[in-house]
C-alpha positions, 0 to 999 in steps of 0.5 A: 330480715333485719340487721338484728336477725342477721346478727343472730343467725351469725351467732347461731352459725358460730355456735354450730361451728364450734360444735362441728369442729369438736365432735368430728367422728366419735373418736375424740378423747371424751366420754360419749354416753348416748349412742345410736347404732354405735355412733355418738349422738353428738356426731348425729347432731354435727350433721345439722351444724354446717355453719358455712352456708349460714354465713354465706346466705346472710352475706348474700342477703346483705349484699343484695339489700345493698345492691337494690338500695344502691349502697354497694361501694367497692372502696368499702368492700376493699376496706372490709376485706383488708380489715379481715385479712389484717385480723387474720394475719395478726391472730395467725402470728400470735397463735403461731408464736404460742404454738411454736413455743408451747408444742415445739412442733411447728415446721413450715416451708416458704410456700406454706407461709405464702399460702397462709398469708394469702389465705389460698392454703390455710395449713396453719389453721385449716378451718380458715379455708373459706376466707379466700373464697369468701373474699373473692365472692364478696369482692365480685358480689355486685357482678354476681347479684347483677347477673342473678337479677338479670338472668333468673326470673323471680318465680323460678330463681331457686330452681334455676340457680340450683340447676346451674349450681348442680351442673357447674359444681358437678363439673368442678367436683369431677375435675377436683376429685378425678382429673386433678387427683393426686397432682399439684394441680389439685392443691392449686384448684382447691380454693377455686372448687370451694369458691364454686361451692360457696356460690350457691349459698351466697346466691340463695341469700339473693333468693331469700332477700327477694322471697322475704321482700315479696312475702315478708315472713313464712305464712305461719305463726311464730310457734309453727315456725319454731316447731318446723325449725326443730323438725327440720333440724332433727331431719337434717341430723338423720341425713349425714350427706352435705349435699343438702346443707345449702338448702337446709340452711336456706329453709332454716333462715327463712323459718327463723325470720318468722320466729319471735325471739325473746329478749334473753335469747336475742341478747345472747345470740347477738353477742355471739354474732358480734364476735363470730368472726374472731371466734371463727379465727381462734377457736380451733387453735385451742381445740386442735392446734395448741391446747387440745389436751386441755379442752378435751380434758373436760371429758364430757361433750357438753362441758367441753363445748361450753368451755371452748365457746366461753374461752373463744368468746373471751378471747374474741372480746379481748382481741377486739378491744386490742386490735380494733384501735390498732387496725384503725391506724393501719386501714 
């Protein structure tokens, strides 16, 4: 899978992210028109739109490539994490000021501020929850890949990694949902639990690299891959549980790697992939925290979605041009 394909997958993932945060359960203030068993069709589509496993699989794939080509550099990784946090802090500060003056309803404690600065508890923008777990995994990635490469036989990697994940995540879920339920420990354990959750997707990126390196692409034509991808998407829309999201994303990316994308679509997805990080950091400030009435004021789901995508993209472009020269002097 090429860097260009990885970037396109990130473009798909950010488009999914915008959708999943807009249409949560069908109670939003907009004109739903198509229903299935009293549930808006947009909510069914949402069940196939979990973007986090896509981002983590691409990350795991890229780190595995660097590992096998001896390009993992802890200094570069630290710089990337520092840069990510600097962007996060600057954007959080900007939108927090706007939120304070625009909504006049933005209160927080010193502990809240500390949690948001570290990314351990992102209460100012809850959709940033996977920033801290991602950084932990990314900084530990050379050890994770070394372990996976050493322990798991190439022919059984998916089965073995999945079995280990089910055991570890099941234990973590039990601790989080039952043993620590209702206590302060649960809040402290939340990022640890999600780090374990993200590990499977990251590990599947490792599996995907080895799979594509051995077999190149799925043994089907581009047209068959595309049809299978559509079928996979429709099936996932009918399965609301998130248990299979990692495996769904894995198969999706595997099939996508074997599809010939025309230049027009390729260019669009590449643009969204390029600005995906900044769109992730900003889009819910518009739709949830600062300007929800404006966004949902467009009433029709598809129009709401297009407006938020475009606003987030324009914001990302502006922020990149403003912040990129600034961060070069900081880091």
